C-alpha positions in Angstrom: 0.0 0.0 0.0 1.3 3.5 -0.9 2.1 5.8 2.1 0.0 8.8 3.1 1.4 12.1 1.9 1.9 15.4 3.7 2.2 18.3 1.3 3.9 21.2 3.1 7.0 23.3 3.1 6.5 24.2 6.8 9.1 22.2 8.8 7.1 22.4 12.0 3.9 21.2 10.3 5.8 18.4 8.6 7.3 17.3 11.9 3.9 17.3 13.7 2.2 15.3 10.9 5.1 12.8 10.9 4.9 12.4 14.7 1.1 11.7 14.4 1.7 9.2 11.6 4.4 7.4 13.5 2.2 7.1 16.6 -0.5 5.6 14.3 1.9 3.2 12.7 1.5 4.8 9.2 4.8 6.1 7.9 4.4 9.4 6.0 5.8 10.7 2.8 6.5 14.5 2.9 6.2 16.4 -0.4 7.5 20.0 -0.4 6.1 21.0 -3.8 2.7 20.9 -5.4 4.2 19.1 -8.4 5.5 16.3 -6.2 2.1 15.9 -4.6 0.5 15.7 -8.0 2.6 12.6 -8.9 1.2 10.6 -6.0 -2.2 12.3 -5.8 -4.3 9.3 -7.0 -2.2 6.5 -5.3 -1.8 7.8 -1.8 -4.5 6.6 0.6 -4.6 10.0 2.4 -3.3 13.4 1.3 -2.7 16.0 4.1 -2.4 19.3 2.3 -0.7 22.0 4.3 -2.4 25.4 4.1 0.9 26.8 2.8 0.7 24.7 -0.4 -3.0 24.5 -0.9 -3.3 27.5 -3.2 -0.5 26.2 -5.5 -2.2 22.8 -5.6 -5.5 24.5 -6.6 -3.7 26.0 -9.6 -2.7 22.5 -10.9 -6.4 21.4 -10.7 -5.9 17.8 -9.5 -8.8 15.4 -10.0 -11.3 15.1 -7.2 -10.7 12.1 -4.8 -11.6 11.1 -1.3 -9.2 11.3 1.6 -7.9 14.8 1.1 -7.6 17.1 4.2 -6.3 20.6 4.4 -4.2 21.0 7.6 -3.3 24.3 9.1 -1.9 25.7 12.4 -4.4 27.7 14.4 -5.6 30.3 13.5 -6.4 29.1 10.1 -4.9 31.4 7.4 -7.3 33.5 5.3 -8.4 31.7 2.1 -7.8 28.1 3.5 -11.5 27.2 3.4 -11.8 28.5 -0.1 -8.7 26.5 -1.2 -10.0 23.4 0.5 -13.3 23.7 -1.4 -11.5 24.1 -4.7 -9.1 21.2 -4.2 -11.9 18.9 -3.1 -10.8 18.5 0.5 -13.2 16.9 3.0 -12.4 19.4 5.7 -9.9 21.9 7.1 -8.2 20.4 10.2 -6.9 23.0 12.6 -3.8 22.0 14.7 -3.1 21.4 17.5 -6.8 20.9 18.4 -7.3 18.5 15.4 -4.4 16.3 16.1 -6.6 13.5 17.5 -8.6 13.5 14.2 -5.5 13.2 12.1 -4.2 10.4 14.3 -7.4 8.5 14.1 -7.5 9.0 10.3 -4.0 7.6 9.9 -4.7 4.7 12.3 -7.5 3.5 10.0 -5.2 3.1 7.1 -4.5 -0.5 8.0 -8.2 -1.1 7.2 -8.1 0.5 3.7 -9.6 -1.9 1.2 -11.5 -3.8 3.8 -15.3 -4.0 3.1 -17.5 -2.2 5.5 -18.9 -4.5 8.2 -22.5 -5.8 7.8 -24.8 -4.1 10.3 -27.7 -6.2 11.7 -30.3 -4.7 14.1 -32.2 -6.9 16.6 -35.3 -5.7 18.4 -38.0 -7.4 20.5 -41.4 -7.5 18.9 -42.7 -7.3 22.5 -41.3 -7.1 26.0 -39.5 -10.3 27.0 -39.2 -11.7 23.5 -35.5 -12.4 24.0 -34.0 -9.9 21.6 -30.9 -9.2 23.6 -30.3 -13.0 23.9 -30.7 -13.4 20.2 -28.4 -10.4 19.4 -25.7 -11.9 21.6 -26.2 -15.3 19.9 -25.8 -13.7 16.5 -22.6 -12.1 17.8 -21.2 -15.4 19.1 -22.0 -17.3 15.9 -20.6 -14.6 13.6 -17.5 -14.2 15.7 -16.6 -17.9 15.0 -15.3 -16.8 11.6 -15.4 -13.0 11.4 -14.4 -10.0 13.6 -17.8 -9.1 15.2 -19.0 -6.3 17.5 -22.3 -6.3 19.5 -23.5 -2.8 20.1 -25.9 -2.4 23.0 -28.2 0.6 22.4 -30.8 -0.4 25.0 -30.0 1.5 28.2 -32.8 -0.4 30.1 -31.9 -3.8 28.9 -30.0 -6.6 30.8 -26.8 -5.5 29.2 -25.2 -7.4 26.3 -21.8 -7.5 28.2 -23.5 -9.4 31.0 -25.2 -11.8 28.7 -21.9 -12.5 27.0 -20.0 -12.6 30.4 -17.9 -9.6 29.5 -19.2 -7.3 32.1 -16.1 -7.6 34.2 -13.7 -7.3 31.3 -11.8 -4.1 30.9 -12.6 -1.8 28.0 -14.5 1.3 26.9 -18.2 1.6 27.3 -20.8 4.2 26.4 -19.8 6.5 29.2 -16.5 6.9 27.5 -17.8 7.3 24.0 -21.3 8.7 24.4 -20.3 12.3 24.6 -17.1 12.2 22.6 -16.7 14.2 19.4 -14.4 13.8 16.4 -13.5 10.8 14.3 -13.1 7.4 15.9 -10.9 4.9 14.1 -12.2 1.3 13.5 -9.0 -0.2 14.8 -9.0 1.9 18.0 -12.6 0.9 18.7 -11.9 -2.8 18.0 -8.9 -2.8 20.4 -10.6 -0.7 23.1 -13.9 -2.5 23.8 -14.3 -5.6 26.1 -13.5 -8.6 23.9 -13.1 -12.3 23.9 -11.2 -13.5 20.8 -13.2 -12.4 17.8 -16.2 -11.0 19.7 -16.3 -7.5 21.2 -19.1 -5.6 22.9 -19.9 -1.9 23.3 -22.3 -1.8 26.2 -23.3 0.3 29.2 -21.4 1.0 32.5 -23.0 -0.1 35.8 -25.9 2.0 36.9 -28.7 3.7 35.0 -28.1 4.4 31.4 -28.1 8.0 30.1 -29.4 9.2 26.8 -26.8 8.9 24.0 -25.8 11.7 21.7 -26.9 10.9 18.2 -23.6 12.1 16.7 -21.6 9.8 19.0 -23.7 6.8 18.1 -23.4 7.6 14.4 -19.6 7.8 14.7 -19.4 4.7 16.8 -21.4 2.8 14.2 -19.2 4.0 11.4 -16.1 3.0 13.3 -17.6 -0.4 14.2 -18.2 -1.1 10.5 -14.7 0.0 9.5 -13.2 -2.3 12.2 -15.4 -5.4 12.1 -16.9 -7.7 9.5 -20.3 -8.0 11.3 -21.9 -5.4 13.6 -24.9 -6.6 15.7 -27.0 -3.8 17.2 -29.3 -4.6 20.2 -32.1 -2.0 19.7 -34.5 -0.7 22.3 -38.3 -1.0 21.7 -38.6 2.7 20.8 -39.5 4.7 17.7 -37.4 7.8 18.4 -35.2 9.4 15.9 -32.0 7.7 17.1 -33.6 4.2 16.6 -35.1 5.2 13.2 -31.7 6.4 12.0 -29.9 3.2 13.3 -32.5 1.1 11.6 -31.9 2.9 8.3 -28.2 2.0 8.6 -28.8 -1.7 9.0 -28.8 -4.2 6.2 -31.4 -6.2 8.1 -33.4 -5.6 11.3 -34.4 -8.9 13.0 -37.7 -8.6 15.0 -37.9 -11.4 17.5 -41.6 -12.3 17.8 -43.4 -14.5 20.4 -46.3 -16.1 18.5 -49.1 -15.1 20.8 -51.9 -12.7 20.1 -50.3 -9.9 22.2 -46.8 -10.7 20.9 -47.7 -10.5 17.3 -49.8 -7.4 17.8 -47.0 -5.6 19.6 -44.5 -6.5 16.8 -46.9 -5.3 14.1 -47.3 -1.9 15.9 -43.5 -1.4 16.1 -42.8 -2.4 12.5 -45.7 -0.2 11.4 -44.3 2.8 13.2 -41.0 2.6 11.3 -40.7 4.8 8.2 -38.9 2.1 6.1 -40.3 -1.4 6.5 -38.4 -3.0 3.6 -35.4 -4.1 5.8 -37.3 -6.1 8.5 -37.2 -9.9 9.0 -38.9 -11.9 11.7 -37.5 -14.6 13.9 -40.4 -16.4 15.5 -39.6 -17.8 18.9 -41.8 -20.7 19.8 -43.7 -23.5 18.2 -47.2 -24.0 16.8 -47.6 -20.8 14.8 -48.1 -20.5 11.1 -45.1 -18.4 9.8 -47.2 -17.1 6.8 -49.9 -15.8 9.1 -47.4 -14.2 11.5 -45.7 -12.5 8.5 -49.1 -11.2 7.3 -50.1 -9.8 10.7 -46.7 -8.2 11.4 -46.1 -6.9 7.9 -42.6 -8.4 7.4 -41.3 -11.8 6.2 -40.3 -14.6 8.5 -36.6 -15.4 8.2 -36.7 -18.4 10.5 -38.4 -20.0 13.5 -36.8 -21.5 16.5 -37.8 -23.4 19.6 -37.0 -22.3 23.1 -33.5 -23.4 24.1 -33.1 -25.8 27.0 -30.5 -24.8 29.6 -30.3 -21.2 28.4 -30.4 -19.7 31.9 -27.8 -22.2 33.1 -25.5 -21.3 30.2 -25.8 -17.6 31.0 -25.1 -18.2 34.7 -22.0 -20.2 33.8 -20.7 -17.3 31.7 -20.9 -19.3 28.4 -23.2 -16.9 26.6 -26.4 -18.0 25.0 -24.8 -20.3 22.4 -23.6 -23.3 24.3 -23.8 -25.7 21.4 -23.6 -25.3 17.6 -26.6 -27.6 17.3 -28.9 -25.6 19.6 -31.9 -23.6 18.4 -30.3 -20.2 18.9 -27.2 -21.1 17.0 -29.2 -22.6 14.1 -31.4 -19.6 13.8 -28.4 -17.2 14.0 -26.7 -19.1 11.2 -29.8 -18.9 9.0 -30.1 -15.1 9.6 -26.4 -14.6 8.8 -26.5 -16.8 5.7 -29.0 -14.5 4.1 -26.7 -11.5 4.4 -23.9 -12.6 2.1 -20.4 -14.0 2.4 -19.1 -11.3 4.9 -21.7 -12.3 7.4 -21.7 -16.1 7.0 -20.3 -18.0 10.0 -19.5 -21.6 10.7 
């Protein structure tokens, strides 16, 4: 892979960018002229254009491409935002306050070329349907073959970290990320969350959950997809803007339905309240129901049905997670859901 490029004649700026690149493990090429930058313009994964060279680069009219940032010491020189617009830069980064953004951007270069992770939402059609358990089962099954993250967005749920027996593991939780700003790298998130082998979880700290900032959730989801092959989101039974936005990001939203009159009715109301109903699929938990009739009443197709799993409470108490055996109903249903999402999500 070609190296990122810093285009600047400012020795102090070049040194600072090289320091940030070294800390991110991404060696940097420094180009001191606009002509030199132009030669590697299309091949470099990231181009950091110093404000001192931006106007000269604009005159050469390089082709538009992603991954261009204009970087300047504070205060930003006059004309830098105009030059950034003309050269097709994504933003103007002001140093030293933007150093963390640059570091996170360079840290993610090891993920360049990696397909974005497949996001799967899971929600209970009614209270007590077992959505958190199924979300964690999906995570366990997907992690058998692919880097997987379970994202817990339900502040009043049991806690995905507890269900996966990762509640005592060290790592960042929503109290660390929920009010953060700026870019979060996929690799940094993958390495920071509580994890067991291929499975990580972003959940809540002990105590009552606090409302999450929509921007922080958006950035965490983006980083999760950059750093993982599968991202499973445990959604609350809510229809607020944050849930609707997260649903819109998902390739599939699994609604876990208990096939009772009240369970089916509640699932139908939740699905009906969502603006886009094309991405929902049902997992019917329990025996004796006609899948076609359940699909008709809820307004979404049935992906699979599963029986209740024996010994589930014991498995959770033992810290084994919900999937204790590859042959159990939860594992089989999870595999069927993942198989419908393409090669990146298929697990053993």
